[in-house]
Structure formats: structure tokens, C-alpha cells
C-alpha positions in Angstrom: 58.8 -138.7 55.2 60.8 -141.3 57.2 63.0 -139.6 59.8 66.7 -140.6 60.0 68.6 -142.1 62.9 72.1 -140.8 63.0 74.9 -142.0 65.3 78.1 -140.0 66.0 81.0 -142.0 67.7 84.2 -140.2 66.6 86.0 -138.7 69.6 86.8 -135.0 69.5 83.9 -134.1 67.3 82.2 -130.7 67.5 78.5 -130.9 66.7 76.6 -127.7 66.1 74.1 -126.1 63.7 74.1 -123.6 60.9 71.3 -122.7 58.6 69.1 -125.5 60.1 71.8 -128.1 59.3 73.5 -130.3 61.9 77.2 -130.0 61.3 79.9 -132.4 62.4 83.4 -131.0 62.6 86.8 -132.2 63.9 90.0 -130.2 64.1 88.4 -127.5 62.0 87.4 -129.8 59.2 83.8 -130.6 58.2 83.1 -134.4 58.6 79.5 -134.3 57.6 76.1 -132.5 57.8 72.4 -133.5 58.0 69.3 -131.4 57.5 67.8 -131.2 61.0 64.3 -131.6 59.5 65.3 -135.1 58.4 66.3 -136.2 61.9 64.3 -138.4 64.2 66.9 -139.8 66.6 70.5 -138.6 67.2 72.9 -140.9 69.1 76.1 -139.6 70.6 78.3 -142.5 71.3 81.5 -141.0 72.8 82.0 -138.9 75.9 84.5 -136.7 74.0 81.9 -135.3 71.7 81.0 -131.6 72.2 77.5 -130.5 71.3 76.1 -126.9 71.5 73.1 -125.9 73.6 71.7 -124.0 70.6 71.6 -127.2 68.7 70.1 -129.2 71.6 67.3 -126.5 71.8 66.6 -126.6 68.1 66.6 -130.4 68.1 63.9 -130.3 70.8 61.8 -127.9 68.7 62.0 -130.3 65.8 61.0 -133.3 67.9 64.4 -135.0 67.7 65.3 -137.4 70.5 69.0 -137.3 71.6 70.5 -140.4 73.2 73.8 -140.4 75.1 75.6 -143.7 75.6 77.6 -145.1 78.5 81.0 -146.8 78.7 79.5 -150.0 77.3 78.1 -148.0 74.3 74.6 -148.7 75.5 72.1 -145.8 75.7 72.3 -144.3 79.1 70.1 -141.2 78.8 67.5 -139.7 76.5 66.2 -136.2 75.9 62.8 -135.7 74.4 60.8 -132.5 73.7 57.6 -131.5 75.5 56.5 -128.5 73.3 55.6 -130.3 70.1 51.9 -130.7 70.8 49.5 -127.7 71.1 46.9 -129.5 73.2 49.2 -131.2 75.6 47.4 -130.0 78.7 44.1 -131.4 77.5 45.7 -134.7 76.6 47.7 -134.8 79.9 44.5 -134.4 81.9 42.9 -137.3 80.1 46.0 -139.4 80.7 45.9 -138.6 84.4 42.2 -139.4 84.7 42.3 -142.7 82.8 40.2 -145.3 84.5 41.5 -148.7 85.7 39.3 -150.7 83.3 40.7 -148.7 80.4 44.3 -149.3 81.7 43.6 -153.0 81.9 42.1 -153.0 78.4 45.1 -151.2 77.0 47.5 -153.5 78.7 45.8 -156.7 77.5 45.9 -155.4 73.9 49.7 -154.6 74.3 50.5 -158.0 75.8 48.4 -159.9 73.2 50.2 -158.1 70.4 53.6 -158.7 72.0 53.0 -162.5 72.2 51.6 -162.5 68.6 54.7 -160.7 67.4 56.9 -163.2 69.3 55.1 -166.0 67.5 55.7 -164.2 64.1 59.3 -163.7 65.1 59.8 -167.4 65.6 58.2 -168.1 62.3 60.5 -165.7 60.5 63.4 -167.5 62.1 62.1 -170.9 60.8 60.7 -172.0 64.2 57.3 -173.0 65.3 55.2 -170.2 66.8 51.9 -172.1 67.0 51.8 -172.3 70.8 52.4 -168.6 71.2 49.7 -167.7 68.7 47.3 -169.7 70.9 48.5 -167.9 74.1 48.1 -164.5 72.4 44.4 -165.2 71.9 43.9 -166.1 75.6 45.1 -162.8 77.2 42.5 -161.4 79.6 41.9 -157.9 80.8 45.1 -156.6 82.5 46.8 -159.9 81.7 45.4 -161.2 85.0 46.9 -164.7 84.4 50.4 -163.3 83.6 50.5 -165.0 80.2 53.3 -162.6 79.2 55.7 -164.3 81.6 54.5 -167.8 80.6 54.9 -167.0 76.9 58.4 -165.5 77.5 59.7 -168.8 78.9 58.5 -170.7 75.8 59.7 -168.0 73.5 63.3 -167.7 74.6 63.7 -171.4 74.9 62.6 -171.8 71.2 64.4 -168.7 70.1 68.0 -169.1 71.5 67.8 -172.5 73.2 67.7 -173.9 76.7 70.9 -172.2 77.9 69.8 -168.6 77.1 68.8 -166.2 79.9 67.7 -162.6 79.5 70.3 -160.6 81.4 70.8 -156.9 81.0 74.5 -157.2 82.1 75.5 -160.2 80.0 78.0 -159.8 77.1 76.4 -162.4 74.8 73.3 -162.0 72.6 71.8 -159.9 75.4 74.3 -157.1 74.6 72.7 -156.7 71.1 69.2 -157.1 72.4 69.8 -154.4 75.0 71.1 -151.9 72.4 68.2 -152.6 70.0 65.6 -152.3 72.8 67.0 -149.0 73.9 67.0 -147.5 70.5 63.4 -148.6 69.8 62.4 -147.3 73.3 63.8 -143.9 72.5 61.9 -143.8 69.2 58.8 -144.8 71.1 59.2 -142.1 73.7 59.6 -139.6 70.8 56.3 -140.8 69.3 54.6 -140.5 72.7 55.5 -136.9 73.3 54.5 -136.0 69.7 50.9 -136.9 70.6 50.8 -134.8 73.7 51.0 -137.8 76.1 53.5 -137.8 79.0 56.0 -140.7 78.9 56.2 -140.5 82.7 52.6 -141.8 83.3 52.6 -145.5 82.5 49.8 -148.0 82.0 51.5 -150.9 83.8 55.1 -149.9 84.4 55.2 -147.8 87.6 58.8 -147.7 88.9 59.3 -144.3 90.6 62.9 -144.2 89.3 61.9 -144.7 85.7 61.2 -141.5 83.8 59.6 -143.2 80.8 57.2 -145.9 82.0 54.7 -145.3 79.2 57.5 -145.8 76.7 58.3 -149.1 78.4 54.6 -150.1 78.2 54.3 -149.3 74.5 57.6 -150.8 73.5 56.7 -154.3 74.7 55.0 -155.5 71.4 58.0 -154.1 69.5 60.7 -156.1 71.3 60.3 -159.1 68.9 61.3 -156.7 66.0 64.7 -156.4 67.8 64.8 -160.1 68.6 64.3 -161.1 65.0 67.0 -158.6 63.8 69.5 -159.9 66.4 68.8 -163.5 65.4 69.5 -162.5 61.8 72.8 -160.8 62.7 74.0 -163.8 64.7 72.9 -166.2 61.9 74.9 -164.2 59.3 78.1 -164.0 61.3 81.0 -165.9 59.7 83.4 -167.9 61.7 87.0 -166.9 62.1 89.7 -168.1 59.7 90.6 -170.9 62.0 87.0 -172.1 62.2 86.4 -170.8 65.7 83.3 -168.8 66.6 83.6 -165.1 65.9 83.7 -162.8 68.9 80.4 -161.1 69.5 80.9 -157.3 69.6 78.7 -154.3 69.5 80.8 -152.7 66.8 79.8 -150.0 64.3 78.5 -152.5 61.7 76.3 -154.3 64.2 74.9 -151.1 65.6 74.2 -149.9 62.1 72.2 -153.1 61.5 70.1 -152.5 64.6 69.6 -148.8 63.9 68.3 -149.5 60.4 65.5 -151.4 62.1 63.6 -148.1 62.6 63.5 -147.6 58.8 62.4 -151.2 58.0 58.9 -151.9 57.0 56.3 -153.3 59.4 52.6 -154.1 59.0 50.4 -151.4 60.4 46.6 -151.5 60.0 47.0 -153.6 56.9 49.6 -151.3 55.4 53.4 -151.6 55.1 55.1 -148.6 56.8 58.6 -147.9 58.1 58.6 -148.7 61.8 59.5 -145.2 62.8 56.4 -143.9 61.0 54.1 -146.6 62.4 55.2 -145.6 65.9 53.6 -142.2 65.5 50.3 -143.8 64.5 50.5 -146.4 67.3 51.1 -143.7 69.9 48.2 -141.7 68.5 45.8 -144.6 68.8 46.9 -145.1 72.5 46.0 -141.4 73.0 42.6 -142.0 71.5 42.0 -144.9 73.9 43.0 -142.7 76.9 40.7 -139.9 75.7 37.8 -142.3 75.2 37.8 -142.0 71.4 38.7 -145.6 70.7 38.4 -149.0 72.3 41.9 -150.4 71.7 45.1 -149.2 70.0 46.4 -150.3 66.6 49.8 -151.9 67.1 52.6 -152.5 64.5 53.2 -156.2 63.7 56.0 -158.1 62.1 
């Protein structure tokens, strides 16, 4: 069953649980409810939302990731459970002991898939992805030639034009990209812990201040899913009545479009699956590689 992504943004809400249901109330009135077994990701997008510790504990038991946002409505923190896999210690030991050649093999597979998905993203937007397809086939062990960066320069130029720059602080298209990436990253972290892997032990990302480097590794091939959705949102925006360009805002409608990405179909191992479901399989194949049970992971494609 596809798990749901739910966002709560109304200030003054009281979020708690009763009979395994997540309940949303305000001023004593019930605003909504969701069966907790249906949840995959919960986003709390207002500092004036009150949530009970009992609910937080039960969400952890049910492998539900909880995201808290900042003043810009971008995800600022993420809670993920660590008790959902019964053989976590065995898996963790394999993850700690992973060899350098295995890490390089994993990373090259991830980057090759990322560039291939970038090529497909361009094609879905009516652009030429031929050059990136060729680059994807040339990625060597550990991406020793840094083809990821070379492909990115070509990709963004084709995707948004010469004037575009990736900037995590910018208020243009980057604002939508940042939100989409953060949501997919959270879902990826959830899938990782579901396999018994630890999100703090990365393959390539190693920043000591980053609690989820493995999630950042595995999310790389999934970024083009967000890119393609953002392009679609921008392409469908209607101009203002006076003919001027509509102001770009991360409003409820736009966030809804980005959140629905997790429920959209992708191609996984020749099958069409919701992205959130495919993430679980993807993380499981990464675990198999780390435990010496497979040569390379199976990665979702556009």
C-alpha cells in the first residue's frame, strides 16, 4: 500500500492520537484525522502547532518520518525511527565494514543513474538529453573523473537557461527545488532506516555536521524527479491579469504539487511503482550491495 504524505500548516492546531488515528484539532473542533498506518511522511509547517510526545513515539514505531519546517517553510529537521528492523546490528556492522572498492562501485552506479535520469528529465521537458546519456555511460569507479559536475553544468544550462544558478538561498526556481529535494530526502532517509542501514554512514557524503549523509548519497539519482516536476509547475503558471509574470511562491498549491511526487509512478526494475514504494526497494538493494549479496543497486528511473 502506498503511504501518504500529510502536511499540516494551520497555526494553533493540536495534533494527537486516539485509537491509532492521527487527530487534528483546533479550538476544540476536529479538523481532520488520518489512520497512522497509512502515513509515510508527516510535515508540520507552522511553529504554532502542538504535537504530543505519545503521537511522536507511535509515529516512530510505525516508521513515519516527521519533518519540521523553518521560517521559509523549508524542511529544517527530520525525525526517523531506528527500531523498525530486527537485524539492524548485523546490517550496521556490514555497513561499517564496507570496503573502499564496494563504496566506489556503489557511487559510480548512483552517479550514472543520476545523469541518466537528468537526460530523461530533459527529454520529458522537450529538450535534448543525448549528451547526458553518453556521459552516463562513461562514469568510472567512484566517478574518478567527476563527470557528475561536468554533467550538471550541461544539464542546468539546458534545463533553465544560461542565467540559472543552483543556490540554496535564492527565491527563484531554487526555492521549489529546495523544498522538493528536502521532501524526497526525508522519504529516502525513512526507506534507509527501514532496511536496518544507518543514514549517518555515507558512501560519498561525509560532512561531520550532516546527520544523514547516506540519504544524501541515495537521493542524488532522484533529484531529476523533482527538477522535472518544478519545470512542469513553472510551465503551467499563468501570467497575471495585466500580462506580467506571476510571482513565484511556495504556497499550499505548489507544495501540494511537489508532495504528490512521492505518489507518482516511476520505473523500477521494469515495473511501474509509486516513487515512495520504489524507495524501499532501492534502499534494500543498497543494503544487499553493502552486505555482499549483490553487485550493484537497482535505482528508480524517470
